[in-house]
SESE-375361 format. One record per residue (C-alpha): residue in one letter; x negated, y negated, z negated. Coordinates in steps of 0.001 Angstrom, whole numbers. Example, Ala and Ser with C-alpha at 12.3 -4.5 7.8 and 13.67 -1.06 7.14 Angstrom:
BEGIN
{residu = A&c1 = -12300&c2 = 4500&c3 = -7800}
{residu = S&c1 = -13670&c2 = 1060&c3 = -7140}
***
This chain:
BEGIN
{residu = Q&c1 = -140088&c2 = -19070&c3 = -114259}
{residu = P&c1 = -140573&c2 = -22707&c3 = -116161}
{residu = P&c1 = -141754&c2 = -22372&c3 = -119694}
{residu = A&c1 = -139150&c2 = -22311&c3 = -122551}
{residu = R&c1 = -138346&c2 = -25697&c3 = -123866}
{residu = T&c1 = -137359&c2 = -26376&c3 = -127759}
{residu = G&c1 = -133586&c2 = -26736&c3 = -126909}
{residu = D&c1 = -133154&c2 = -24002&c3 = -124659}
{residu = T&c1 = -132872&c2 = -21124&c3 = -127420}
{residu = M&c1 = -130408&c2 = -23281&c3 = -129386}
{residu = T&c1 = -128424&c2 = -23851&c3 = -126489}
{residu = E&c1 = -128177&c2 = -20211&c3 = -125500}
{residu = T&c1 = -127701&c2 = -19228&c3 = -129006}
{residu = H&c1 = -124731&c2 = -21946&c3 = -129112}
{residu = E&c1 = -123350&c2 = -20203&c3 = -125597}
{residu = M&c1 = -123524&c2 = -16659&c3 = -126926}
{residu = E&c1 = -121290&c2 = -17735&c3 = -129915}
{residu = A&c1 = -119091&c2 = -19400&c3 = -128002}
{residu = L&c1 = -118369&c2 = -16445&c3 = -125527}
{residu = T&c1 = -118317&c2 = -14284&c3 = -128425}
{residu = E&c1 = -115522&c2 = -16617&c3 = -129600}
{residu = A&c1 = -113661&c2 = -16158&c3 = -126949}
{residu = L&c1 = -113943&c2 = -12746&c3 = -126062}
{residu = S&c1 = -112604&c2 = -12492&c3 = -129792}
{residu = I&c1 = -109652&c2 = -14126&c3 = -129142}
{residu = I&c1 = -109292&c2 = -12434&c3 = -126088}
{residu = D&c1 = -109409&c2 = -9100&c3 = -128065}
{residu = R&c1 = -107289&c2 = -10177&c3 = -130733}
{residu = A&c1 = -104310&c2 = -11460&c3 = -128471}
{residu = L&c1 = -104682&c2 = -7929&c3 = -126407}
{residu = G&c1 = -104569&c2 = -5999&c3 = -129303}
{residu = E&c1 = -101234&c2 = -7854&c3 = -130560}
{residu = M&c1 = -99387&c2 = -7740&c3 = -127104}
{residu = L&c1 = -100127&c2 = -4201&c3 = -125955}
{residu = H&c1 = -98150&c2 = -3106&c3 = -128806}
{residu = R&c1 = -95387&c2 = -4838&c3 = -127468}
{residu = E&c1 = -92858&c2 = -4517&c3 = -124330}
{residu = L&c1 = -92269&c2 = -8148&c3 = -123533}
{residu = V&c1 = -94401&c2 = -10957&c3 = -124136}
{residu = S&c1 = -93097&c2 = -14601&c3 = -123996}
{residu = T&c1 = -95079&c2 = -16966&c3 = -121274}
{residu = N&c1 = -94980&c2 = -19365&c3 = -124663}
{residu = E&c1 = -97595&c2 = -16988&c3 = -126454}
{residu = V&c1 = -99703&c2 = -16386&c3 = -123070}
{residu = A&c1 = -100063&c2 = -20234&c3 = -122377}
{residu = D&c1 = -101087&c2 = -20482&c3 = -125439}
{residu = L&c1 = -103908&c2 = -17674&c3 = -125105}
{residu = L&c1 = -105178&c2 = -19095&c3 = -121966}
{residu = L&c1 = -105026&c2 = -22979&c3 = -123590}
{residu = D&c1 = -106761&c2 = -21457&c3 = -126911}
{residu = I&c1 = -109649&c2 = -20075&c3 = -124544}
{residu = R&c1 = -109695&c2 = -23556&c3 = -122130}
{residu = S&c1 = -110384&c2 = -25589&c3 = -125379}
{residu = L&c1 = -113653&c2 = -22947&c3 = -126198}
{residu = V&c1 = -114634&c2 = -23234&c3 = -122986}
{residu = A&c1 = -113810&c2 = -27219&c3 = -122257}
{residu = S&c1 = -116042&c2 = -28145&c3 = -125501}
{residu = E&c1 = -118720&c2 = -25652&c3 = -124655}
{residu = A&c1 = -119041&c2 = -27420&c3 = -121353}
{residu = A&c1 = -119262&c2 = -30557&c3 = -122775}
{residu = V&c1 = -121845&c2 = -29655&c3 = -125168}
{residu = L&c1 = -124186&c2 = -28271&c3 = -122178}
{residu = V&c1 = -123026&c2 = -31460&c3 = -120498}
{residu = Q&c1 = -124678&c2 = -33885&c3 = -123423}
{residu = S&c1 = -128065&c2 = -31174&c3 = -123797}
***
């Protein structure tokens, strides 16, 4: 395994924060949706778009690194 570079830890920290935020979004939405009988397709689409936006921004940061 090659030695760690200075940017590695920062990138890993940023990745972990993005994953934690994505999981938080999912958990919050699931908590709200589990108590309901029906969930609209718009609500599901909004959730997926929120997660996609977060992942896309993280990917852009990684490409720049």
